[in-house]
C-alpha positions as CSV (number, residue, x, y, z in Angstrom):
1,M,0.0,0.0,0.0
2,V,1.5,3.3,-1.1
3,R,1.3,6.1,1.4
4,I,-0.9,8.8,-0.1
5,S,0.5,11.7,1.8
6,L,4.0,11.0,0.3
7,M,3.0,10.9,-3.3
8,I,4.1,14.5,-4.1
9,L,7.4,14.0,-2.3
10,I,8.0,10.7,-4.1
11,G,7.1,12.2,-7.4
12,C,9.7,14.9,-6.9
13,M,12.3,12.2,-6.1
14,L,11.4,10.3,-9.3
15,T,11.6,13.4,-11.4
16,L,15.0,14.4,-10.0
17,S,16.5,11.0,-10.2
18,S,19.2,10.3,-12.8
19,C,19.5,6.5,-12.2
20,N,19.4,3.6,-14.7
21,I,21.5,5.2,-17.4
22,A,22.9,2.5,-19.8
23,Q,22.3,-0.2,-17.2
24,D,22.0,-4.0,-17.8
25,K,18.6,-4.9,-16.4
26,N,19.7,-8.5,-15.7
27,A,22.9,-7.5,-13.8
28,E,23.2,-7.9,-10.0
29,S,24.3,-4.6,-8.7
30,I,23.2,-2.0,-6.0
31,T,20.5,-0.7,-8.4
32,S,19.5,-3.9,-10.2
33,G,18.7,-7.5,-9.6
34,T,16.5,-9.1,-7.0
35,L,16.1,-8.9,-3.3
36,K,13.8,-10.8,-0.9
37,L,13.0,-8.7,2.1
38,G,11.3,-9.8,5.3
39,V,9.4,-7.1,7.3
40,D,7.9,-7.3,10.8
41,E,4.3,-6.2,10.3
42,S,4.8,-3.2,12.5
43,Y,6.8,-1.6,9.7
44,S,4.9,-2.8,6.7
45,L,3.4,0.6,5.9
46,L,6.8,2.2,6.1
47,M,8.5,-0.4,3.9
48,D,5.7,-0.3,1.3
49,T,6.6,3.3,0.7
50,E,10.4,2.7,0.8
51,V,10.3,-0.2,-1.6
52,F,7.9,1.7,-3.9
53,T,10.3,4.7,-4.0
54,Y,13.5,2.7,-4.5
55,T,12.2,0.5,-7.3
56,H,10.8,3.4,-9.2
57,L,14.0,5.3,-8.8
58,N,15.8,2.1,-10.1
59,K,13.7,0.4,-12.7
60,Y,15.8,-2.7,-12.9
61,A,15.5,-3.3,-9.1
62,S,13.1,-6.0,-8.0
63,I,12.3,-6.2,-4.3
64,T,9.9,-8.8,-3.0
65,S,8.7,-7.8,0.4
66,S,6.9,-10.3,2.7
67,T,5.3,-9.4,6.0
68,S,5.6,-11.8,9.1
69,P,6.0,-11.5,12.8
70,E,9.5,-10.6,13.9
71,A,10.3,-14.1,15.2
72,E,9.4,-15.6,11.8
73,V,11.4,-12.9,9.9
74,I,14.5,-13.8,11.9
75,E,14.0,-17.5,11.2
76,Q,13.7,-16.8,7.5
77,L,16.9,-14.7,7.6
78,L,18.8,-17.6,9.4
79,A,17.4,-20.1,6.8
80,D,18.6,-17.8,4.0
81,S,15.1,-17.7,2.5
82,I,15.4,-13.9,2.6
83,Q,18.5,-11.7,2.2
84,A,17.4,-8.7,4.2
85,A,15.0,-7.8,7.1
86,V,13.4,-4.9,8.9
87,I,12.8,-5.6,12.5
88,G,12.8,-3.9,15.9
89,R,16.2,-5.0,17.2
90,A,19.7,-5.8,16.1
91,L,20.9,-9.4,15.8
92,T,21.9,-11.2,19.0
93,N,25.4,-12.6,19.6
94,E,24.1,-16.1,19.0
95,E,22.6,-15.1,15.7
96,L,25.9,-13.3,14.7
97,A,27.8,-16.5,15.7
98,F,25.5,-18.6,13.5
99,F,26.2,-16.4,10.4
100,K,29.9,-16.4,11.2
101,S,29.9,-20.2,11.2
102,K,28.4,-20.0,7.7
103,Q,31.2,-17.5,6.8
104,R,28.7,-14.7,6.4
105,I,29.0,-11.2,7.8
106,P,25.6,-9.6,8.2
107,E,25.2,-5.8,8.3
108,S,22.9,-4.2,10.8
109,L,21.9,-0.5,10.1
110,L,19.9,1.7,12.5
111,I,17.3,3.3,10.2
112,A,14.7,4.7,12.7
113,K,13.4,5.0,16.2
114,D,9.9,3.8,16.9
115,G,7.6,3.6,19.9
116,I,5.0,1.1,21.2
117,A,1.6,2.7,21.4
118,L,-0.9,1.5,24.0
119,I,-4.4,2.2,22.6
120,V,-7.9,2.2,24.0
121,H,-11.4,3.0,22.8
122,P,-11.9,6.8,22.1
123,E,-14.5,7.0,24.9
124,H,-12.2,5.5,27.5
125,A,-12.5,7.5,30.7
126,D,-8.8,8.1,31.4
127,S,-6.1,8.6,28.8
128,V,-3.1,8.4,31.2
129,I,-1.4,5.4,32.8
130,Q,1.6,5.0,35.2
131,L,4.5,3.0,33.9
132,D,4.5,0.8,37.0
133,K,0.8,0.0,36.4
134,I,1.7,-1.2,32.9
135,R,4.3,-3.5,34.5
136,G,1.7,-4.9,36.8
137,L,-0.7,-5.6,33.9
138,F,1.8,-7.5,31.8
139,S,3.5,-9.3,34.7
140,G,0.2,-10.8,35.9
141,S,-0.3,-9.0,39.2
142,D,-3.1,-6.7,38.0
143,S,-5.9,-7.5,35.7
144,L,-8.6,-4.9,36.3
145,W,-9.0,-1.4,35.0
146,S,-9.6,-0.3,38.6
147,Q,-6.1,-1.6,39.5
148,I,-4.2,0.1,36.8
149,Q,-6.0,3.4,36.5
150,D,-7.6,5.8,39.1
151,G,-11.3,5.7,38.7
152,G,-11.2,2.7,36.4
153,K,-14.1,0.2,36.3
154,P,-13.7,-3.1,38.1
155,N,-13.7,-4.9,34.7
156,K,-10.9,-7.2,33.5
157,V,-8.6,-5.7,30.9
158,K,-8.4,-7.5,27.6
159,V,-4.9,-7.0,26.2
160,V,-4.5,-7.6,22.5
161,F,-1.3,-7.8,20.5
162,D,-0.8,-8.1,16.8
163,N,1.1,-11.4,17.2
164,Q,2.8,-13.2,20.0
165,G,6.0,-13.4,17.9
166,S,5.9,-9.7,16.8
167,C,8.5,-7.1,17.8
168,N,5.7,-5.5,19.9
169,A,5.3,-8.6,22.1
170,R,9.0,-9.1,22.3
171,S,9.7,-5.5,23.3
172,I,7.1,-5.6,26.1
173,R,8.6,-8.9,27.5
174,E,12.1,-7.4,27.5
175,K,11.0,-4.0,28.9
176,F,9.3,-5.6,31.9
177,S,11.4,-8.8,32.2
178,I,8.4,-11.1,31.5
179,A,8.8,-14.7,30.5
180,T,5.2,-15.3,29.5
181,F,2.1,-13.1,29.4
182,P,-0.9,-13.7,31.7
183,S,-4.1,-15.3,30.4
184,W,-5.8,-11.9,29.6
185,C,-3.2,-11.2,26.9
186,F,-3.9,-12.6,23.4
187,S,-3.2,-11.8,19.7
188,E,-5.4,-10.8,16.8
189,Q,-2.7,-11.6,14.1
190,T,-2.5,-8.2,12.5
191,T,-2.3,-4.5,13.6
192,E,-5.4,-3.6,11.7
193,N,-7.3,-6.4,13.6
194,V,-6.0,-5.0,16.9
195,I,-7.2,-1.5,16.1
196,N,-10.6,-2.8,15.1
197,F,-10.9,-5.0,18.2
198,V,-10.1,-2.1,20.5
199,H,-12.6,0.1,18.7
200,N,-15.3,-2.6,19.0
201,N,-14.4,-3.6,22.6
202,P,-14.3,-0.6,24.9
203,G,-12.7,-2.6,27.8
204,S,-9.7,-3.6,25.8
205,L,-6.1,-2.3,25.5
206,G,-4.2,-2.7,22.3
207,V,-0.4,-2.9,21.7
208,I,0.7,-1.6,18.3
209,S,3.6,0.2,16.7
210,L,3.5,4.0,16.6
211,S,4.2,3.8,12.9
212,W,0.6,2.8,12.2
213,I,-0.8,6.0,13.6
214,S,2.0,8.5,13.3
215,D,1.4,10.0,9.9
216,A,-1.3,12.6,10.6
217,E,-1.5,13.6,6.9
218,D,-2.1,10.1,5.6
219,S,-5.7,9.0,5.0
220,T,-5.1,5.5,6.3
221,C,-3.4,6.6,9.5
222,A,-6.1,9.3,9.9
223,R,-8.8,6.6,9.7
224,Y,-7.1,4.5,12.3
225,R,-6.5,7.4,14.6
226,K,-10.3,8.1,14.7
227,L,-11.0,4.5,15.9
228,I,-8.7,4.5,18.9
229,R,-7.0,6.7,21.5
230,P,-3.3,6.4,22.5
231,L,-2.5,6.4,26.2
232,G,-0.1,8.8,27.7
233,I,2.5,7.2,30.0
234,I,3.9,8.8,33.2
235,D,7.4,7.7,33.9
236,P,8.9,9.0,37.2
237,S,12.4,8.3,35.9
238,N,12.1,11.1,33.4
239,A,14.6,13.9,34.4
240,I,12.4,16.7,33.1
241,K,8.8,16.9,34.3
242,P,8.5,13.3,35.6
243,D,4.8,13.8,36.3
244,M,4.0,14.8,32.8
245,P,2.5,12.0,30.6
246,R,4.3,11.3,27.4
247,R,2.2,10.1,24.5
248,P,3.5,8.1,21.5
249,F,4.4,11.2,19.6
250,Q,7.5,11.8,17.4
251,A,8.9,14.5,19.7
252,Y,8.9,12.3,22.8
253,V,10.5,9.4,20.9
254,F,13.1,11.8,19.6
255,D,14.1,13.2,23.0
256,G,14.0,9.8,24.6
257,S,11.3,10.6,27.2
258,Y,8.7,8.2,25.9
259,P,9.4,5.0,27.9
260,L,8.3,2.5,25.3
261,S,10.7,3.6,22.5
262,R,12.9,1.2,20.5
263,D,15.2,1.1,17.5
264,V,14.4,-0.1,14.0
265,Y,17.1,-2.0,12.1
266,Y,17.6,-3.0,8.5
267,I,19.7,-6.2,8.4
268,R,21.4,-7.4,5.3
269,T,23.0,-10.8,4.9
270,G,23.6,-10.9,1.1
271,L,26.8,-10.1,-0.8
272,R,28.1,-6.6,-0.9
273,G,27.6,-4.7,-4.1
274,T,24.2,-6.3,-4.7
275,L,20.7,-4.9,-4.4
276,G,20.6,-5.4,-0.6
277,T,23.4,-3.0,-0.3
278,G,21.8,-0.5,-2.6
279,F,18.5,-0.6,-0.6
280,A,20.5,-0.2,2.6
281,N,22.1,3.0,1.1
282,H,18.7,4.3,0.3
283,L,17.2,3.7,3.7
284,V,20.0,5.5,5.5
285,G,20.4,8.1,2.8
286,E,18.6,11.4,2.4
287,K,15.5,10.1,0.5
288,G,14.9,7.1,2.8
289,Q,15.4,9.1,6.0
290,L,13.1,11.9,4.7
291,I,10.3,9.4,4.1
292,I,10.7,8.0,7.7
293,H,10.6,11.6,9.1
294,K,7.6,12.6,7.0
295,M,5.7,9.5,8.1
296,G,5.9,10.7,11.7
297,M,8.6,8.3,12.9
298,V,12.1,9.4,14.1
299,A,14.7,9.1,11.4
300,A,18.1,7.7,12.5
301,K,19.7,10.7,10.8
302,T,17.5,13.8,11.3
303,P,17.0,15.5,7.9
304,N,18.7,18.8,7.6
305,R,17.3,22.0,6.3
306,T,19.5,24.8,5.0
307,I,18.0,28.3,5.5
308,K,19.5,31.4,3.8
309,I,18.9,34.5,5.8
310,V,18.9,37.7,3.8
311,E,19.5,40.9,5.7
């Protein structure tokens, strides 16, 4: 799905591009050939736009993007069924050792910073939650709204993830040192299903990536934003205004004050000088980073603007 709000920007990129001059369409290079890319579903909207842009800038580049939970994407990467991945973490030492045993040297590139958004029904009474209450909910000690929010109803919270193997579920487990989730946590397989479930079930709490609701100018994100309400999180460890709730907004992810932030990585395992390298260069380059910024996420390299002041 191509991001509507970026079509003008992408059109300018395509017009200004000077790629593909006297190029062999069958050659394997950084601008031609084939690439199999695995993407955690949290970043499918972003990668749809990035792949669309790169393949239109480079007409001999063919990128096949498949969406799976993060755990499955990593399995595909280790099995060599894909040559690149976009997930919410870098490779572990064990995974790096595996590639080393195969005489492969993977490359991990930080491309963005993301946040986990906790979403509720738009008519939910309170839009703020304490960080320690979130810990209690996911660790299994608290299960009622009245236990995790002041003035909450004595109803059990239904916590819904996109997938138990997604980067969202893994990030929550790591953040709060949880081995397994309590019985009131379950998955709806996709982010869109999570958003719809929360909208149709006022007593539920959804766990999704900020990237699905961060682009205020995009019609798809705007539609999702009308269906739900993101919770603000109060984290007493914040050095500045510790009592102020931080919502999953670009500014709070950028300054590090949003407590459920994480990094997004592009991991390449193919040979250097092939399409995987070219797409990596695009993602960390000016065009790729500008797309990330315009979509409301935090680019790893903040795009610069040069302003000429005339006296």
